[in-house]
C-alpha positions in Angstrom: 109.5 62.7 182.4 111.3 61.6 185.5 109.7 59.7 188.4 109.0 62.3 191.0 110.0 59.9 193.8 113.3 58.8 192.2 116.5 59.7 194.1 118.8 58.6 191.3 120.0 60.7 188.4 120.3 57.6 186.2 118.2 57.8 183.1 116.9 54.9 181.0 117.0 54.8 177.2 113.3 55.5 176.8 113.3 58.5 179.2 116.3 59.9 177.3 114.4 59.5 174.0 111.4 61.2 175.4 113.4 64.2 176.4 115.0 64.4 172.9 111.6 64.5 171.2 109.5 66.4 173.7 107.7 69.4 172.2 109.3 71.7 174.8 112.7 71.4 176.4 111.9 73.7 179.3 111.5 70.9 181.9 114.8 69.3 180.8 116.8 72.6 180.9 115.3 73.4 184.3 116.3 70.0 185.6 119.8 70.3 184.2 120.2 73.8 185.6 119.2 72.5 189.0 121.8 69.8 188.9 124.4 72.2 187.6 123.7 74.7 190.4 123.9 72.1 193.1 126.9 70.1 191.8 129.2 72.6 190.1 127.9 76.0 191.2 128.1 79.2 189.2 131.8 79.1 188.2 132.7 78.9 184.5 136.3 77.8 183.9 138.4 79.1 181.0 140.7 76.7 179.1 143.2 78.0 176.6 143.3 75.9 173.4 146.5 75.7 171.4 146.0 73.8 168.1 149.7 73.1 167.3 149.3 70.9 164.1 146.6 70.3 161.5 148.3 67.2 160.1 146.4 63.9 160.7 147.0 60.3 159.9 143.3 59.5 160.0 140.6 59.8 157.3 137.5 60.6 159.3 134.6 61.5 156.9 133.5 64.6 158.7 136.8 66.3 159.5 138.6 68.9 157.4 142.0 67.7 158.8 141.5 64.3 157.3 144.5 62.7 155.6 143.1 62.9 152.1 142.2 66.5 152.1 144.6 67.9 149.6 143.1 71.4 149.7 144.1 72.2 153.2 147.2 74.3 153.9 149.1 72.2 156.5 151.1 73.5 159.4 153.1 72.2 162.3 154.1 74.6 165.1 157.6 74.4 166.5 158.4 73.7 170.1 159.3 77.4 170.6 156.0 78.5 169.0 154.0 76.2 171.2 155.7 77.4 174.3 155.2 81.0 173.3 151.5 80.3 172.8 151.3 78.7 176.3 153.2 81.6 177.7 150.7 84.1 176.2 147.9 82.3 177.9 149.7 82.2 181.2 150.3 86.0 181.0 146.5 86.4 180.8 146.3 84.5 184.1 144.9 81.3 182.5 145.9 78.2 184.5 144.6 75.5 182.1 145.8 74.8 178.6 144.7 72.2 176.0 147.3 71.1 173.5 145.4 69.8 170.4 146.3 68.4 167.0 145.3 65.9 164.5 146.7 62.4 165.0 150.1 63.7 164.0 152.7 61.0 164.9 155.6 63.2 163.6 155.6 64.6 167.1 157.4 61.8 168.8 156.9 60.6 172.4 160.2 62.3 173.3 159.1 65.6 171.7 155.7 65.7 173.5 157.4 64.7 176.8 160.0 67.4 176.4 157.2 69.9 175.7 155.3 68.8 178.9 158.5 69.1 180.9 159.1 72.7 179.7 155.5 73.8 180.4 155.6 72.3 183.9 159.0 73.9 184.6 158.0 77.4 183.3 154.3 77.4 184.5 154.0 75.1 187.6 150.4 76.0 188.3 149.3 75.2 184.7 147.1 72.1 184.1 147.8 70.5 180.8 145.3 68.6 178.7 146.5 66.6 175.7 144.1 66.2 172.8 146.3 64.5 170.2 144.3 61.4 169.3 145.2 57.7 169.3 148.8 56.9 170.1 150.8 53.8 171.0 149.7 52.6 174.4 153.1 53.2 176.0 152.9 56.9 175.0 150.1 57.5 177.4 152.1 56.4 180.4 155.1 58.5 179.2 153.0 61.6 178.8 151.4 61.1 182.2 154.9 60.7 183.8 156.0 63.9 182.0 153.2 65.9 183.6 150.1 65.6 181.5 147.1 66.1 183.8 144.2 65.4 181.4 143.5 63.7 178.1 140.6 64.5 175.8 139.7 61.7 173.4 136.2 62.2 172.1 134.3 59.0 171.5 132.4 60.8 168.7 129.5 58.3 168.8 128.6 55.4 171.0 127.3 53.4 168.1 130.0 51.0 167.0 128.5 50.8 163.5 128.3 54.6 163.0 131.7 55.1 164.5 133.4 52.7 162.1 131.5 54.2 159.1 132.7 57.7 160.0 136.2 56.6 160.9 137.6 54.3 158.1 140.2 51.9 159.3 139.6 52.7 163.0 138.1 50.5 165.7 135.4 51.4 168.1 136.7 48.8 170.5 140.2 50.3 170.4 138.8 53.7 171.2 137.0 52.3 174.3 140.1 50.5 175.4 142.2 53.6 175.2 139.7 55.6 177.3 139.7 52.9 179.9 143.6 52.9 179.9 143.7 56.6 180.3 141.6 56.4 183.4 143.8 53.6 184.8 146.8 55.8 184.4 145.2 58.6 186.5 144.4 61.1 183.8 141.4 63.3 184.1 139.6 61.9 181.1 137.5 63.8 178.6 135.1 62.2 176.1 132.6 63.8 173.7 130.4 63.3 170.7 128.7 65.0 167.8 125.0 65.7 167.3 123.6 65.4 163.8 126.1 63.1 162.1 124.6 61.8 158.8 122.9 58.5 159.6 122.7 59.1 163.3 119.5 58.1 165.0 117.7 59.1 168.2 118.7 55.7 169.5 122.3 56.5 168.8 122.1 59.7 170.7 120.5 57.9 173.6 123.4 55.5 173.5 125.8 58.5 173.8 124.1 59.6 177.0 124.0 56.0 178.4 127.8 55.7 177.7 128.5 59.0 179.4 126.3 57.9 182.3 128.2 54.6 182.7 131.7 56.0 182.1 131.3 59.1 184.2 134.1 61.1 182.5 135.8 64.1 184.1 134.8 66.1 181.1 132.3 65.6 178.2 132.3 67.8 175.1 129.1 67.7 173.0 128.7 69.8 169.9 126.7 69.9 166.6 128.1 68.3 163.5 129.2 71.1 161.1 130.1 70.3 157.5 133.5 71.1 156.0 133.7 71.9 152.3 136.6 69.5 151.5 135.2 66.3 153.1 132.8 63.6 151.8 130.1 65.1 154.0 130.4 68.6 152.6 126.8 68.6 151.4 125.2 67.4 154.6 123.1 69.6 156.9 124.5 70.8 160.1 123.4 69.3 163.4 120.6 71.0 165.3 121.6 73.5 168.0 118.3 72.7 169.8 119.0 69.0 169.9 122.7 69.7 171.0 121.4 71.7 173.9 119.1 68.8 174.9 122.1 66.5 174.8 124.2 68.8 176.9 121.4 69.1 179.5 121.1 65.3 179.6 124.9 65.0 180.0 124.7 67.3 183.0 121.9 65.3 184.6 123.7 62.0 184.3 127.2 63.1 185.3 126.2 65.6 187.9 129.6 67.3 188.4 131.6 66.6 185.1 133.0 69.6 183.4 130.9 70.4 180.3 132.2 72.9 177.8 130.0 75.2 175.8 131.8 74.2 172.6 133.4 76.2 169.9 131.0 74.5 167.5 128.1 76.2 169.4 130.0 79.5 169.2 130.4 79.0 165.5 126.6 79.0 165.1 126.4 82.2 167.2 129.5 83.6 169.0 128.0 84.9 172.2 124.5 83.5 171.9 125.7 79.9 171.3 128.0 80.0 174.3 125.2 81.5 176.4 122.8 78.8 175.4 125.3 76.2 176.3 125.8 77.7 179.7 122.1 77.7 180.3 121.9 74.0 179.3 124.3 73.1 182.2 127.8 73.9 180.8 130.6 75.2 183.1 133.6 75.5 180.8 134.6 77.7 177.8 137.6 77.1 175.7 139.2 80.2 174.2 141.6 80.2 171.3 145.3 80.4 172.1 146.4 79.4 168.6 148.4 82.0 166.7 146.1 83.7 164.2 148.4 82.7 161.3 147.7 79.1 162.1 144.2 79.2 163.5 142.7 80.0 160.1 143.9 76.6 158.8 142.6 74.5 161.6 139.6 73.7 159.5 137.9 70.8 161.2 134.6 72.4 160.0 133.7 75.6 158.1 133.1 79.0 159.6 134.8 78.0 162.8 134.6 80.7 165.5 137.7 82.0 167.2 136.5 82.4 170.8 138.4 85.2 172.6 138.5 85.8 176.4 136.4 88.9 175.8 133.6 86.9 174.0 133.7 84.2 176.8 133.5 87.0 179.4 130.4 88.5 177.7 128.6 85.1 177.6 129.4 84.3 181.2 128.2 87.7 182.3 125.0 87.4 180.3 124.4 84.1 182.0 124.9 85.6 185.5 127.8 83.3 186.2 131.3 83.8 187.5 134.4 83.4 185.3 137.5 81.6 186.7 141.0 81.4 185.2 142.0 78.7 187.7 142.9 75.1 186.8 139.4 73.8 187.3 140.4 70.2 188.2 138.0 67.4 188.0 135.3 67.2 190.7 135.0 63.5 190.3 136.4 62.0 193.5 
């Protein structure tokens, strides 16, 4: 595939396409593992995920949290409940938390900032990632000033046409502008996409890798599309695990040292085996659930969603011959 004399990790569109359709992925996975070993080592970082609200103002076709899903039992965690969930993760020694919700604007700028202030006061070593969707631009500055270290805003697909088809009323250009603004504000920025969206082509997937290559995010989450029963895409086939692993390997090659999670979506296909496969494709992060069980069951972005525990993560990391770390795992992009 690659030119043996090349010293650059940059891939072109045609080379990416060849890797995606090659009869065997052995060469690709070996190349990704080589890059992973050299650039991020054997450590696998644990992030604790607290999904504090399943309300959403958006109407994305693939997501069970979509605004028009009347079948979903909605919840919003209180400030005290969120802080207790973070405290439970800290008591396990975890130093990185992801606060995630739908695009729920009922949590005001002041509320989120107050929450960040409390977490930073109570748990000074804790790195905080926000994954709360699109907000007014001034909010991002306020959250950063209040102590947010990272922001995860998946681009979902680098095809403007497919993006706007999947996200009625939303703008691909706006998404890209927000990602650039987050970087300007000093966040460690996470992006990510889905593999197997209805209508997605190999060329679209190649565009995802080219976008990741150009943007060089601090983190990139790539997982298979999984259908949810109460969405317009309920009858579509799930994305391919094999193709997802190829995309993860390509992301490792083009980013070198970005943090790549073995996603919950992979674990949903196979709890330990999916995570293990992700680690062997170049991943170095696992997100475990810190959402209270009474709420976790209703965070139905897709069906049959796994609840990844620290024990499951430890088993996958051990099977991969890697080293688990509960430390912050800040960006290696310098």
